[in-house]
PARO-562497 format. One record per atom (N, C-alpha, C, O): x, y, z; residue number from 1; residue in one letter. Coordinates in Angstrom, 3 decimals, decimal comma. Layout:
% PARO-562497
NODE_X_Y_Z_NUM_A
...
//
This chain:
% PARO-562497
NODE_-110,579_147,256_129,826_1_M
NODE_-110,206_146,232_130,798_1_M
NODE_-110,955_146,494_132,099_1_M
NODE_-111,035_147,641_132,537_1_M
NODE_-111,501_145,465_132,721_2_P
NODE_-112,216_145,644_133,976_2_P
NODE_-111,301_146,176_135,067_2_P
NODE_-110,096_145,925_135,077_2_P
NODE_-111,895_146,903_135,966_3_T
NODE_-111,112_147,406_137,089_3_T
NODE_-111,704_146,886_138,378_3_T
NODE_-112,920_146,925_138,569_3_T
NODE_-110,863_146,405_139,257_4_G
NODE_-111,306_145,936_140,565_4_G
NODE_-112,020_144,605_140,518_4_G
NODE_-112,835_144,366_139,626_4_G
NODE_-111,729_143,750_141,453_5_A
NODE_-112,372_142,442_141,523_5_A
NODE_-113,767_142,592_142,110_5_A
NODE_-113,950_143,229_143,148_5_A
NODE_-114,742_142,005_141,445_6_F
NODE_-116,117_141,967_141,935_6_F
NODE_-116,236_140,858_142,975_6_F
NODE_-116,933_140,988_143,981_6_F
NODE_-115,531_139,765_142,698_7_H
NODE_-115,547_138,586_143,576_7_H
NODE_-114,199_137,893_143,426_7_H
NODE_-113,695_137,751_142,312_7_H
NODE_-113,620_137,466_144,529_8_E
NODE_-112,337_136,774_144,486_8_E
NODE_-112,403_135,575_145,426_8_E
NODE_-112,931_135,662_146,535_8_E
NODE_-111,856_134,454_144,958_9_Q
NODE_-111,871_133,244_145,758_9_Q
NODE_-110,506_132,567_145,637_9_Q
NODE_-109,977_132,427_144,535_9_Q
NODE_-109,937_132,147_146,772_10_F
NODE_-108,671_131,428_146,777_10_F
NODE_-108,915_130,039_147,352_10_F
NODE_-109,517_129,895_148,416_10_F
NODE_-108,445_129,021_146,642_11_L
NODE_-108,599_127,640_147,073_11_L
NODE_-107,221_127,039_147,263_11_L
NODE_-106,452_126,943_146,307_11_L
NODE_-106,897_126,634_148,480_12_E
NODE_-105,582_126,045_148,739_12_E
NODE_-105,420_124,727_148,007_12_E
NODE_-104,367_124,453_147,431_12_E
NODE_-106,480_123,901_148,029_13_K
NODE_-106,434_122,602_147,361_13_K
NODE_-107,850_122,241_146,934_13_K
NODE_-108,793_122,372_147,714_13_K
NODE_-107,994_121,786_145,696_14_V
NODE_-109,320_121,444_145,179_14_V
NODE_-109,186_120,300_144,178_14_V
NODE_-108,179_120,182_143,479_14_V
NODE_-110,227_119,453_144,123_15_S
NODE_-110,278_118,388_143,132_15_S
NODE_-111,729_118,210_142,710_15_S
NODE_-112,646_118,627_143,418_15_S
NODE_-111,934_117,586_141,552_16_G
NODE_-113,284_117,306_141,087_16_G
NODE_-113,893_118,435_140,288_16_G
NODE_-113,197_119,319_139,789_16_G
NODE_-115,219_118,385_140,176_17_T
NODE_-115,989_119,335_139,388_17_T
NODE_-117,186_119,777_140,202_17_T
NODE_-117,737_118,993_140,974_17_T
NODE_-117,593_121,023_140,038_18_G
NODE_-118,812_121,465_140,692_18_G
NODE_-118,940_122,962_140,745_18_G
NODE_-118,013_123,688_140,388_18_G
NODE_-120,106_123,433_141,198_19_P
NODE_-120,311_124,877_141,306_19_P
NODE_-119,454_125,452_142,419_19_P
NODE_-119,410_124,915_143,526_19_P
NODE_-118,788_126,523_142,122_20_L
NODE_-117,983_127,233_143,113_20_L
NODE_-118,240_128,713_142,940_20_L
NODE_-118,880_129,139_141,979_20_L
NODE_-117,740_129,485_143,873_21_G
NODE_-117,942_130,922_143,768_21_G
NODE_-119,409_131,256_143,735_21_G
NODE_-119,827_132,203_143,069_21_G
NODE_-120,201_130,469_144,462_22_V
NODE_-121,634_130,699_144,468_22_V
NODE_-121,911_132,053_145,113_22_V
NODE_-121,516_132,322_146,247_22_V
NODE_-122,595_132,883_144,359_23_L
NODE_-122,904_134,236_144,806_23_L
NODE_-124,385_134,310_145,113_23_L
NODE_-125,212_134,036_144,243_23_L
NODE_-124,735_134,674_146,335_24_D
NODE_-126,155_134,754_146,643_24_D
NODE_-126,729_136,074_146,151_24_D
NODE_-126,000_137,002_145,802_24_D
NODE_-128,038_136,129_146,133_25_E
NODE_-128,734_137,295_145,571_25_E
NODE_-128,325_138,593_146,258_25_E
NODE_-128,261_139,635_145,606_25_E
NODE_-128,050_138,552_147,547_26_S
NODE_-127,667_139,780_148,245_26_S
NODE_-126,287_140,262_147,800_26_S
NODE_-125,983_141,450_147,909_26_S
NODE_-125,444_139,342_147,295_27_T
NODE_-124,113_139,728_146,826_27_T
NODE_-124,162_140,317_145,432_27_T
NODE_-123,608_141,388_145,185_27_T
NODE_-124,828_139,615_144,514_28_I
NODE_-124,794_140,060_143,122_28_I
NODE_-125,913_141,017_142,767_28_I
NODE_-125,789_141,792_141,819_28_I
NODE_-127,002_140,975_143,514_29_Q
NODE_-128,190_141,758_143,233_29_Q
NODE_-128,677_141,457_141,816_29_Q
NODE_-127,871_141,112_140,952_29_Q
NODE_-129,944_141,577_141,572_30_S
NODE_-130,531_141,172_140,296_30_S
NODE_-129,966_141,945_139,115_30_S
NODE_-130,043_141,457_137,987_30_S
NODE_-129,409_143,113_139,321_31_R
NODE_-128,906_143,897_138,184_31_R
NODE_-127,698_143,254_137,512_31_R
NODE_-127,345_143,647_136,400_31_R
NODE_-127,056_142,285_138,146_32_Y
NODE_-125,890_141,632_137,553_32_Y
NODE_-126,209_140,330_136,837_32_Y
NODE_-125,313_139,740_136,234_32_Y
NODE_-127,443_139,862_136,878_33_L
NODE_-127,769_138,572_136,295_33_L
NODE_-127,584_138,542_134,779_33_L
NODE_-127,318_137,470_134,235_33_L
NODE_-127,711_139,652_134,081_34_N
NODE_-127,545_139,712_132,627_34_N
NODE_-126,339_140,563_132,255_34_N
NODE_-126,339_141,224_131,217_34_N
NODE_-125,319_140,548_133,095_35_T
NODE_-124,145_141,380_132,922_35_T
NODE_-122,944_140,532_132,509_35_T
NODE_-122,721_139,450_133,051_35_T
NODE_-122,181_141,032_131,551_36_L
NODE_-120,981_140,341_131,092_36_L
NODE_-119,860_140,495_132,123_36_L
NODE_-119,583_141,599_132,593_36_L
NODE_-119,222_139,375_132,465_37_F
NODE_-118,118_139,349_133,413_37_F
NODE_-116,857_138,839_132,742_37_F
NODE_-116,912_138,207_131,687_37_F
NODE_-115,742_139,113_133,353_38_E
NODE_-114,465_138,529_132,963_38_E
NODE_-113,973_137,719_134,145_38_E
NODE_-113,988_138,194_135,281_38_E
NODE_-113,534_136,489_133,878_39_V
NODE_-112,969_135,653_134,927_39_V
NODE_-111,490_135,451_134,621_39_V
NODE_-111,103_135,213_133,477_39_V
NODE_-110,673_135,552_135,664_40_E
NODE_-109,253_135,268_135,564_40_E
NODE_-108,946_134,160_136,559_40_E
NODE_-109,338_134,235_137,723_40_E
NODE_-108,248_133,138_136,100_41_V
NODE_-107,874_132,029_136,977_41_V
NODE_-106,362_131,837_136,917_41_V
NODE_-105,764_131,843_135,841_41_V
NODE_-105,753_131,665_138,093_42_T
NODE_-104,329_131,348_138,198_42_T
NODE_-104,198_130,104_139,068_42_T
NODE_-105,010_129,870_139,962_42_T
NODE_-103,156_129,305_138,792_43_V
NODE_-102,961_128,035_139,479_43_V
NODE_-101,475_127,853_139,770_43_V
NODE_-100,633_128,132_138,917_43_V
NODE_-101,156_127,385_140,973_44_K
NODE_-99,759_127,077_141,307_44_K
NODE_-99,394_125,655_140,926_44_K
NODE_-98,272_125,402_140,488_44_K
NODE_-100,340_124,707_141,088_45_K
NODE_-100,067_123,309_140,775_45_K
NODE_-101,342_122,673_140,232_45_K
NODE_-102,425_122,895_140,773_45_K
NODE_-101,222_121,884_139,166_46_G
NODE_-102,371_121,240_138,548_46_G
NODE_-102,887_122,057_137,374_46_G
NODE_-102,202_122,955_136,884_46_G
NODE_-104,092_121,743_136,928_47_R
NODE_-104,731_122,447_135,812_47_R
NODE_-106,227_122,505_136,089_47_R
NODE_-106,836_121,497_136,447_47_R
NODE_-106,816_123,681_135,925_48_V
NODE_-108,253_123,849_136,166_48_V
NODE_-108,894_124,651_135,040_48_V
NODE_-108,239_125,409_134,325_48_V
NODE_-110,195_124,451_134,914_49_R
NODE_-111,045_125,269_134,040_49_R
NODE_-112,117_125,906_134,907_49_R
NODE_-112,671_125,262_135,797_49_R
NODE_-112,406_127,168_134,646_50_V
NODE_-113,514_127,865_135,295_50_V
NODE_-114,495_128,255_134,199_50_V
NODE_-114,137_128,946_133,246_50_V
NODE_-115,732_127,806_134,346_51_Y
NODE_-116,753_127,987_133,316_51_Y
NODE_-117,705_129,125_133,656_51_Y
NODE_-118,139_129,276_134,798_51_Y
NODE_-118,017_129,920_132,640_52_L
NODE_-119,080_130,920_132,689_52_L
NODE_-120,066_130,585_131,573_52_L
NODE_-119,727_129,851_130,645_52_L
NODE_-121,267_131,112_131,660_53_A
NODE_-122,258_130,916_130,603_53_A
NODE_-121,874_131,730_129,366_53_A
NODE_-121,328_132,829_129,473_53_A
NODE_-122,168_131,172_128,199_54_W
NODE_-121,882_131,828_126,920_54_W
NODE_-122,744_133,077_126,746_54_W
NODE_-122,272_134,099_126,247_54_W
NODE_-123,997_132,990_127,156_55_D
NODE_-124,904_134,124_127,046_55_D
NODE_-125,747_134,219_128,312_55_D
NODE_-125,606_133,404_129,224_55_D
NODE_-126,616_135,211_128,361_56_D
NODE_-127,394_135,434_129,582_56_D
NODE_-128,570_134,465_129,741_56_D
NODE_-129,356_134,597_130,679_56_D
NODE_-128,695_133,495_128,832_57_K
NODE_-129,752_132,488_128,920_57_K
NODE_-129,191_131,116_129,294_57_K
NODE_-129,918_130,123_129,257_57_K
NODE_-127,912_131,048_129,651_58_N
NODE_-127,236_129,792_129,996_58_N
NODE_-127,184_128,823_128,819_58_N
NODE_-127,154_127,609_129,024_58_N
NODE_-127,174_129,341_127,584_59_D
NODE_-127,089_128,506_126,381_59_D
NODE_-125,622_128,322_126,005_59_D
NODE_-125,070_129,112_125,240_59_D
NODE_-125,000_127,291_126,539_60_G
NODE_-123,594_127,028_126,249_60_G
NODE_-122,684_127,665_127,285_60_G
NODE_-123,139_128,271_128,255_60_G
NODE_-121,374_127,511_127,050_61_Y
NODE_-120,416_127,987_128,039_61_Y
NODE_-119,109_128,412_127,384_61_Y
NODE_-118,822_128,071_126,236_61_Y
NODE_-118,334_129,161_128,143_62_V
NODE_-116,949_129,518_127,823_62_V
NODE_-116,139_129,181_129,065_62_V
NODE_-116,689_129,080_130,161_62_V
NODE_-114,830_129,007_128,895_63_Y
NODE_-114,026_128,725_130,075_63_Y
NODE_-112,637_129,325_129,957_63_Y
NODE_-112,112_129,546_128,866_63_Y
NODE_-112,067_129,576_131,118_64_A
NODE_-110,667_129,964_131,251_64_A
NODE_-109,955_128,743_131,803_64_A
NODE_-110,379_128,188_132,817_64_A
NODE_-108,872_128,312_131,147_65_E
NODE_-108,118_127,143_131,586_65_E
NODE_-106,696_127,561_131,924_65_E
NODE_-106,010_128,170_131,103_65_E
NODE_-106,259_127,236_133,124_66_A
NODE_-104,912_127,608_133,562_66_A
NODE_-104,206_126,407_134,157_66_A
NODE_-104,808_125,582_134,844_66_A
NODE_-102,901_126,328_133,873_67_G
NODE_-102,053_125,289_134,439_67_G
NODE_-101,051_125,897_135,396_67_G
NODE_-101,056_127,105_135,633_67_G
NODE_-100,204_125,068_135,938_68_A
NODE_-99,223_125,494_136,937_68_A
NODE_-98,431_126,704_136,490_68_A
NODE_-97,819_126,707_135,423_68_A
NODE_-98,453_127,731_137,322_69_G
NODE_-97,684_128,938_137,068_69_G
NODE_-98,235_129,826_135,979_69_G
NODE_-97,557_130,762_135,553_69_G
NODE_-99,447_129,565_135,513_70_A
NODE_-100,028_130,337_134,418_70_A
NODE_-101,376_130,921_134,834_70_A
NODE_-101,959_130,533_135,846_70_A
NODE_-101,850_131,860_134,027_71_S
NODE_-103,186_132,420_134,244_71_S
NODE_-103,934_132,416_132,915_71_S
NODE_-103,329_132,277_131,852_71_S
NODE_-105,240_132,567_132,985_72_S
NODE_-106,075_132,571_131,793_72_S
NODE_-107,291_133,453_132,034_72_S
NODE_-107,748_133,596_133,168_72_S
NODE_-107,812_134,044_130,963_73_L
NODE_-108,978_134,926_131,026_73_L
NODE_-110,077_134,420_130,106_73_L
NODE_-109,795_133,811_129,073_73_L
NODE_-111,328_134,669_130,475_74_A
NODE_-112,481_134,404_129,615_74_A
NODE_-113,583_135,382_129,996_74_A
NODE_-113,648_135,846_131,135_74_A
NODE_-114,441_135,690_129,045_75_S
NODE_-115,583_136,568_129,305_75_S
NODE_-116,870_135,788_129,116_75_S
NODE_-117,000_135,009_128,171_75_S
NODE_-117,817_135,995_130,010_76_G
NODE_-119,102_135,316_129,923_76_G
NODE_-120,034_135,827_131,007_76_G
NODE_-119,804_136,878_131,605_76_G
NODE_-121,078_135,073_131,243_77_Y
NODE_-122,112_135,445_132,204_77_Y
NODE_-122,113_134,462_133,363_77_Y
NODE_-121,780_133,289_133,192_77_Y
NODE_-122,488_134,942_134,543_78_I
NODE_-122,592_134,035_135,672_78_I
NODE_-123,781_133,103_135,433_78_I
NODE_-124,792_133,491_134,846_78_I
NODE_-123,631_131,869_135,902_79_W
NODE_-124,668_130,859_135,712_79_W
NODE_-125,810_131,072_136,687_79_W
NODE_-125,613_131,509_137,820_79_W
NODE_-127,013_130,752_136,219_80_D
NODE_-128,127_130,530_137,131_80_D
NODE_-127,959_129,077_137,536_80_D
NODE_-128,210_128,188_136,722_80_D
NODE_-127,547_128,807_138,759_81_L
NODE_-127,191_127,457_139,179_81_L
NODE_-128,394_126,539_139,355_81_L
NODE_-128,229_125,338_139,568_81_L
NODE_-129,585_127,083_139,269_82_A
NODE_-130,831_126,294_139,263_82_A
NODE_-130,847_125,237_140,366_82_A
NODE_-131,177_124,075_140,131_82_A
NODE_-130,487_125,664_141,559_83_D
NODE_-130,447_124,726_142,680_83_D
NODE_-131,665_124,869_143,594_83_D
NODE_-131,648_124,413_144,738_83_D
NODE_-132,700_125,493_143,091_84_G
NODE_-133,901_125,677_143,895_84_G
NODE_-133,822_126,888_144,805_84_G
NODE_-134,760_127,177_145,548_84_G
NODE_-132,695_127,602_144,746_85_K
NODE_-132,512_128,806_145,554_85_K
NODE_-132,149_129,944_144,617_85_K
NODE_-132,020_129,743_143,409_85_K
NODE_-131,987_131,116_145,160_86_T
NODE_-131,612_132,261_144,343_86_T
NODE_-130,100_132,388_144,343_86_T
NODE_-129,545_133,281_144,984_86_T
NODE_-129,438_131,499_143,628_87_H
NODE_-127,986_131,491_143,581_87_H
NODE_-127,496_131,593_142,148_87_H
NODE_-128,115_131,058_141,228_87_H
NODE_-126,402_132,271_141,971_88_S
NODE_-125,724_132,331_140,690_88_S
NODE_-124,243_132,212_140,964_88_S
NODE_-123,802_132,421_142,094_88_S
NODE_-123,464_131,876_139,942_89_G
NODE_-122,032_131,734_140,153_89_G
NODE_-121,328_131,155_138,954_89_G
NODE_-121,715_131,409_137,814_89_G
NODE_-120,289_130,374_139,207_90_Y
NODE_-119,509_129,754_138,136_90_Y
NODE_-119,131_128,349_138,554_90_Y
NODE_-119,242_127,982_139,724_90_Y
NODE_-118,681_127,562_137,579_91_Y
NODE_-118,276_126,183_137,824_91_Y
NODE_-116,771_126,047_137,682_91_Y
NODE_-116,131_126,808_136,955_91_Y
NODE_-116,216_125,074_138,381_92_I
NODE_-114,791_124,761_138,264_92_I
NODE_-114,657_123,282_137,931_92_I
NODE_-115,425_122,452_138,417_92_I
NODE_-113,673_122,962_137,097_93_D
NODE_-113,368_121,585_136,729_93_D
NODE_-111,860_121,398_136,858_93_D
NODE_-111,090_122,080_136,181_93_D
NODE_-111,437_120,484_137,717_94_V
NODE_-110,018_120,211_137,884_94_V
NODE_-109,618_119,173_136,839_94_V
NODE_-110,074_118,030_136,886_94_V
NODE_-108,764_119,572_135,895_95_I
NODE_-108,346_118,711_134,792_95_I
NODE_-107,182_117,823_135,226_95_I
NODE_-107,193_116,617_134,982_95_I
NODE_-106,199_118,410_135,855_96_E
NODE_-105,052_117,689_136,409_96_E
NODE_-104,971_118,062_137,875_96_E
NODE_-104,759_119,226_138,216_96_E
NODE_-105,136_117,092_138,729_97_G
NODE_-105,183_117,482_140,126_97_G
NODE_-104,896_116,350_141,070_97_G
NODE_-104,537_115,237_140,686_97_G
NODE_-105,072_116,692_142,330_98_P
NODE_-105,711_117,905_142,806_98_P
NODE_-104,895_119,154_142,483_98_P
NODE_-103,667_119,120_142,403_98_P
NODE_-105,610_120,241_142,301_99_A
NODE_-104,967_121,516_142,004_99_A
NODE_-104,712_122,266_143,309_99_A
NODE_-105,461_122,128_144,276_99_A
NODE_-103,656_123,053_143,319_100_E
NODE_-103,307_123,828_144,514_100_E
NODE_-103,067_125,281_144,149_100_E
NODE_-102,645_125,607_143,040_100_E
NODE_-103,347_126,138_145,108_101_G
NODE_-103,108_127,570_144,913_101_G
NODE_-103,925_128,172_143,801_101_G
NODE_-103,404_128,927_142,979_101_G
NODE_-105,221_127,842_143,765_102_V
NODE_-106,106_128,331_142,709_102_V
NODE_-106,720_129,666_143,139_102_V
NODE_-107,329_129,764_144,205_102_V
NODE_-106,556_130,673_142,311_103_C
NODE_-107,151_131,988_142,579_103_C
NODE_-108,093_132,331_141,427_103_C
NODE_-107,699_132,302_140,261_103_C
NODE_-109,329_132,654_141,764_104_I
NODE_-110,346_132,987_140,769_104_I
NODE_-110,815_134,407_141,052_104_I
NODE_-111,263_134,720_142,154_104_I
NODE_-110,705_135,257_140,041_105_R
NODE_-111,167_136,652_140,161_105_R
NODE_-112,254_136,910_139,135_105_R
NODE_-112,062_136,675_137,942_105_R
NODE_-113,371_137,385_139,593_106_L
NODE_-114,493_137,727_138,726_106_L
NODE_-114,604_139,234_138,715_106_L
NODE_-114,672_139,873_139,765_106_L
NODE_-114,621_139,812_137,493_107_K
NODE_-114,687_141,271_137,345_107_K
NODE_-115,799_141,629_136,360_107_K
NODE_-116,139_140,840_135,479_107_K
NODE_-116,346_142,799_136,516_108_L
NODE_-117,284_143,313_135,520_108_L
NODE_-116,491_143,624_134,257_108_L
NODE_-115,460_144,293_134,322_108_L
NODE_-116,961_143,145_133,115_109_A
NODE_-116,269_143,414_131,853_109_A
NODE_-116,529_144,862_131,448_109_A
NODE_-117,574_145,435_131,755_109_A
NODE_-115,573_145,423_130,768_110_S
NODE_-115,752_146,821_130,347_110_S
NODE_-116,461_146,897_129,025_110_S
NODE_-116,699_147,991_128,514_110_S
//
């Protein structure tokens, strides 16, 4: 089991879909680009999915889906967000929302 959060983000209220938890190169450093992570998502209200890449080539995805009062885990790789900059991170999709009290923890997988 991973120990310690590598990255943590709390969102009071969120709706829609898009890249979140964008980690710049100085945060993740290049040594983490091909590293397996575990994401944990908890939600107080609504339902969200947090997506990671299936493999280190961004071929497909996995997601953790959590609803009100629940948490969920998934393992995958951070996305190369391909935004013309040196950014990597994960995506969020609000399924039932707006969602409130969303906590996303990214950890190095063991």
